[in-house]
C-alpha angles and dihedrals in degrees: 000000000000112000116241111217119213117237090211119091124209136189093218136015117204118195114207127029102218120122092287096048094044090049095051092045094047096044091053091044089055086059092051099261115144105232133190112204115196126194128183095207123074093249130056115236109062109215090355093068126109130223131198134213126178093339095315122112129199137182112233100210114005120084102152140334137208130217093027097120116118090254095045131088101259093035092056091050093048091048090054093045096047101030089244095301095122116075127192118200123206115252088215139256091313120048103166137027118198117210119198133172121286091041091287105157123170127187120223117206151131145326099043091230090059091053091048090052090050091052092048091050090054095040106029094163091059101051095122091048091052090054090049091051093054091048088052090050091057094046092047090049090054091049091051093052089049089057091046092051091051091056092064102042123082129238137303089028093055094056091045091051091050092048092050093049101029097113094055093041093050093046095057106018096042096058132063126250090247093052094051096044092047089052093050103034126057098181111082093207092052089048089053092051094049093049097039099098095059089119088079089074102020099239119129108227092238090056110026126092111252087228089069090048091049094048097048099037090043093054090060096052093094091048139273133269142191130216115260105242093023131275092305088070088076095065090040089057099043106039094064089056091055091048093046089059091055096265132121139222114209124188123195091038110118115191116224101181144014108227120228132195118192089341095310126113108244107159150328138260120215126216089256090058098254116141128211124187132206135148091239126049122187122192115202097165094095132289094254094047090048094053098040100041112022107038129073122251096259092056091046088059093060113107096245092051093045090053092051090049090058094059113103121228117258123251123299130217150207117225126196110203114206130196121197137191113206142043099309094175089066092054105050107291116130139186088236116083123241127226114195122196125183093199140022091251105102096158097086111017109145122124114246097190135258130121093246097048111100122228101256093192137008135176126217125196130178101206100179092059091056094053113080089193093058112124109203092191126207094314094048097241118196136168142216139164136212113213123200115192109219147176119247088242087075090073099026094115089062099044093111088062094054092106089066101035093267100303107094113097102008106028095156094053092045092049091049092049092050091047091053093051092044092050093048093049091046091052090047092054094046090052092053096040106026095163090059095051096087090052096060107116100164139018135178133174126228116200139197089254090057090051090050091048098048099037102029089229112153112253090356090288097169093178095057121238126354118300097223127135087254090060093045092051096040119126090202098073098070121139088235110059125203087253107091111243095014122111135175125220140179136038097345092057092053123000141313121278138047096293091044092051090048091052090046089052092051093048089052091050089048091052088055098040114017091203086081089070088073088067093051095063 
């Protein structure tokens, strides 16, 4: 195929339009860089996009966010990026409810002191341990931001920063959530409660760095919020800023290769053969996907790239999308999310597959109730989803069909498998919310293979690469790569989740244009 060169010139090309890519592109656009944002899917937004079926709309990856108020860290950044056009609305005092065996339910809400009091009421003999845990959360959050800052500053400042803070970083980033909680907490049930929400960052407590736990749990302590108009409002607020600066956001444009000239990144080639050139290339599709799929063999042999290639993908998930007709708030639906556990073991609760294996943990979210702009219409339409965190082994027999969403060579077997999972999740939901069961008017199952297909994430790992201490302490996941002109952005540069991807996008933009650091204060 003859390459088709683009007549347009850009200052920066960003590959991937998830939260990290959109943030990097918009931040640089705010500083008058002309940015081309490229997305392989047909919709801009990555896992912040929204889809619609039969009048029902769902977000595919955003359920709630912390620190997005106008006076909070992420909210201030988003206000600057969008010019104030994106609004997050508080979910309310309570944002999660944890459900354990023996009818032990515990609400999680703001302010943090209220949640601490709730925990001490339930576990009065462990009051001092609860205080120690919350102190550890704050310290771990600080350590995580130290690591994130390092990933955007050049040498020798980065090494000096690490040396100065190495004791604190190693203490919290170098140990797992399970190790820290077991050190601080003597009551196994309290330990289960404090580790239960690990699904918000995709790191099993026995594997994930406590710094990730501290960062993500810490960012919810002042409450949680949801974007007015749904997750799609984020792209609607950011893309116009990119375009106003002379840039462009193009969906349906998968990139097949990052172009190099004398070892320097100088452009990209799309799958259709079109070439775009710029002196700065940012990949926000994931560090592993960048190294394994977009770079030539000689670059993949470099130590930093080889290290990234050894990181495993994060967990994957099934998601049952539900559409209702009726007043769901009167029959048990809440703005707060629900975490259901069928045992007190929260350290390893992903589903590995098998019809006889119970769902050890599932998450339920009623998105339409969180969105003040939701219009239920004459039939009172509302939405929810039931998320089941899973291991890739659950869909391993169908991996060969991933290129077609799991329905290429064995469509009947794949359809039957999906139907079994969908039925089980539907029964699970009806058991937990029996009064809502008659209101279900639509349901559809999303699978790990669908995530892999639409996002390009290896093994459907929607939280990026593994969340282990090794990943947190890695020197390979810097925003500025050893390849001149090539930068990384998004979750892998900072931490999993919407806020983490936003921070990773800002750190990448700051590595390109240090003026961005002024917005990170």
